[in-house]
C-alpha positions in Angstrom: 99.9 94.3 91.5 98.4 96.4 88.9 94.4 97.2 88.5 93.2 95.5 85.2 92.7 97.7 82.7 95.8 100.0 83.7 97.6 98.6 80.5 94.7 100.0 78.2 94.4 102.3 80.0 98.2 103.8 79.5 98.2 103.3 76.0 99.4 107.3 75.7 101.8 106.5 77.9 103.7 104.4 80.7 101.6 104.2 83.7 102.1 106.4 86.6 103.4 104.6 90.1 100.7 104.5 93.1 104.0 104.9 95.4 108.0 105.0 95.4 108.2 100.9 95.9 105.7 100.3 92.5 107.9 102.9 91.5 110.6 101.0 91.9 109.6 98.1 91.0 108.2 99.5 87.6 111.7 100.7 87.0 114.0 97.7 87.0 111.6 95.0 86.1 110.6 97.2 82.7 114.5 97.6 82.7 114.9 93.7 83.1 112.1 93.2 80.7 113.2 95.5 78.1 116.9 94.7 78.0 118.1 97.5 80.2 119.8 95.0 83.0 120.3 91.7 80.0 119.6 88.2 81.6 123.3 87.6 83.7 123.7 90.6 84.5 124.3 92.0 87.7 122.4 95.1 89.3 124.0 97.9 90.9 124.6 97.2 94.3 121.8 99.0 96.8 123.7 102.8 97.2 123.9 103.2 93.8 120.1 101.9 93.3 119.5 104.0 96.4 120.3 107.2 95.0 119.3 106.3 91.5 115.3 106.2 92.6 115.9 108.4 94.8 114.2 106.0 97.3 115.8 104.4 101.1 116.8 101.3 101.4 114.4 99.2 103.0 112.1 100.8 100.1 114.4 99.7 97.2 115.1 96.0 99.5 111.2 95.6 99.4 111.0 96.1 95.5 113.6 93.4 94.9 112.2 90.8 97.2 108.4 91.8 95.1 110.9 91.2 92.0 112.5 87.8 93.5 109.2 86.6 93.7 108.5 86.9 90.2 111.0 84.8 89.5 113.1 88.1 87.7 116.2 88.2 90.2 118.2 86.4 92.8 120.2 88.3 95.6 123.4 85.4 96.0 125.5 86.5 99.3 129.0 88.1 97.7 127.5 88.6 94.2 124.8 90.9 94.0 120.9 90.9 91.9 121.3 88.5 89.7 118.8 89.4 86.2 117.2 85.5 85.9 116.8 83.8 82.4 113.3 84.6 81.5 112.6 80.4 81.9 112.1 81.4 85.6 110.0 84.6 84.9 106.0 84.4 86.5 104.6 85.1 83.3 101.2 84.7 84.4 101.4 87.8 86.7 99.8 90.5 85.1 102.7 93.6 86.3 105.2 91.4 84.1 103.0 90.8 80.6 102.4 94.7 81.2 106.0 95.3 80.8 106.2 93.8 77.3 103.8 95.8 76.4 106.8 98.6 75.9 109.2 96.0 75.2 110.8 95.4 71.4 108.0 93.1 69.5 109.1 89.3 69.5 107.0 86.5 66.7 107.5 83.6 69.3 106.6 85.6 72.5 103.3 86.6 70.5 102.5 83.3 69.3 102.9 81.4 72.8 100.4 84.7 74.2 97.6 84.1 71.6 98.2 80.2 72.3 97.5 80.3 75.7 94.7 83.0 75.6 93.2 80.7 73.0 93.5 77.8 75.5 92.4 79.0 78.1 89.5 81.2 76.8 88.0 78.4 74.8 87.3 76.5 78.0 86.1 79.5 79.7 83.9 80.0 77.3 82.8 76.7 77.2 82.3 76.4 81.0 80.7 79.8 80.9 78.2 78.8 77.9 76.8 76.1 80.6 77.0 78.5 84.1 76.9 81.9 83.1 73.6 83.4 85.5 71.2 86.2 84.6 73.7 88.3 86.2 76.8 87.2 83.8 74.3 87.4 80.8 73.5 91.4 82.4 76.5 92.4 82.5 77.8 91.2 79.6 74.9 93.6 77.4 75.7 95.9 79.4 79.7 96.1 78.3 78.4 95.4 74.7 76.4 98.1 75.5 80.0 100.5 75.9 81.4 99.1 73.3 78.9 100.1 71.2 78.6 104.3 72.3 82.4 104.6 72.2 82.2 105.7 69.0 85.8 104.9 68.2 87.6 106.3 71.1 90.0 103.2 71.1 90.6 103.2 75.1 86.9 102.9 76.2 86.7 100.1 73.4 89.3 98.1 75.2 88.1 98.3 78.3 84.9 97.5 77.7 86.0 94.0 75.4 88.3 93.4 78.9 85.5 93.5 81.5 82.8 91.1 78.7 85.8 88.7 78.9 86.7 89.3 82.5 83.1 88.4 82.9 83.3 85.7 81.1 86.0 84.1 83.1 84.3 84.7 86.2 81.1 82.7 85.1 83.1 79.9 84.2 83.3 79.3 87.7 86.5 78.0 87.2 88.6 80.3 89.2 92.0 79.2 88.0 90.9 81.0 84.9 90.4 83.9 86.1 94.0 84.3 85.4 93.7 84.7 81.9 92.4 88.3 82.5 96.1 90.0 81.9 97.2 87.8 79.2 93.5 89.5 77.5 94.5 92.7 78.7 98.4 92.5 77.3 96.5 91.0 73.6 94.0 93.7 73.5 96.3 96.3 74.0 98.9 95.1 71.3 95.9 95.2 68.7 94.4 98.6 69.8 98.9 100.0 70.0 98.8 98.9 65.9 95.6 101.3 65.0 95.5 104.7 63.7 93.1 106.9 62.8 92.5 104.8 59.2 92.3 101.3 60.5 90.6 102.0 63.7 87.2 102.2 62.9 87.2 98.8 61.4 88.4 97.0 64.1 86.2 98.6 66.3 83.6 97.7 63.6 84.7 94.2 63.6 85.4 93.5 67.7 82.0 95.1 67.8 80.5 92.3 66.1 82.4 89.4 66.5 81.2 90.5 71.0 77.9 90.4 70.1 78.0 87.1 68.6 79.8 85.8 71.5 77.8 87.3 74.2 74.7 86.0 72.1 76.1 82.4 72.4 76.7 82.6 75.8 73.4 83.7 76.7 72.1 81.2 74.5 74.2 78.2 75.6 75.2 77.3 72.7 78.9 76.3 73.2 79.4 75.2 69.6 78.5 79.1 68.4 80.1 80.4 71.7 83.7 78.8 70.5 83.3 80.1 66.9 82.7 83.6 68.0 85.5 83.6 70.8 87.9 82.4 67.7 86.8 85.7 65.9 87.9 87.6 68.3 91.1 86.3 69.5 92.2 85.8 65.7 91.1 89.8 65.0 93.0 90.9 68.1 95.7 88.5 66.7 95.9 89.3 63.0 96.3 93.9 64.4 99.4 92.7 66.6 101.4 91.0 64.0 101.3 94.4 62.3 103.8 95.3 65.1 106.3 92.9 64.6 
């Protein structure tokens, strides 16, 4: 499991592993998603991987069990550990999603990401407009202010935007809708990845305005206006992410 926001924090480089177990999971998982370990291929035997990653058999086995639980590999007697088809991967797993940030941009995958984000966030926003509390509104306004004072710092801007979406998901009162956080973070990170010194300021300005409209509409309980603002936020990120293709 990865901490929310860690992908955006890693925009300047690969995320650091907390321990050997996480390191091995990241190395193999990232290798699978990026094609270094192709679908259908058999991973190296335990002895080779233990030497490659500098870990014990126990650490390696636990890492492979974790990847198997994510649907990415399967162990077969007398065959070894095989990389499974992507149709079996747990795409709602934040860690699996995060590895796609480093993969070659894929138009169909990007379309799928934003389709799912749009569907899930639309429902979360509608429920949040009816169920938000004063505390939820306070938190959204706090993070909106953090976006405002980010002063072009893309990491700070992205983290603040992510927190607004997390509060909206939480205020929906639907625990399952909180699973959208990983997708929101990946789409946000992709949008930020497309920016440079010449485009960052305009994006941050437009994003701040769209999020301001979203927070105001949710606070007012105006579901229709909140839906339009939410769509504007997603469209802004979608248009930026497309530039990576």
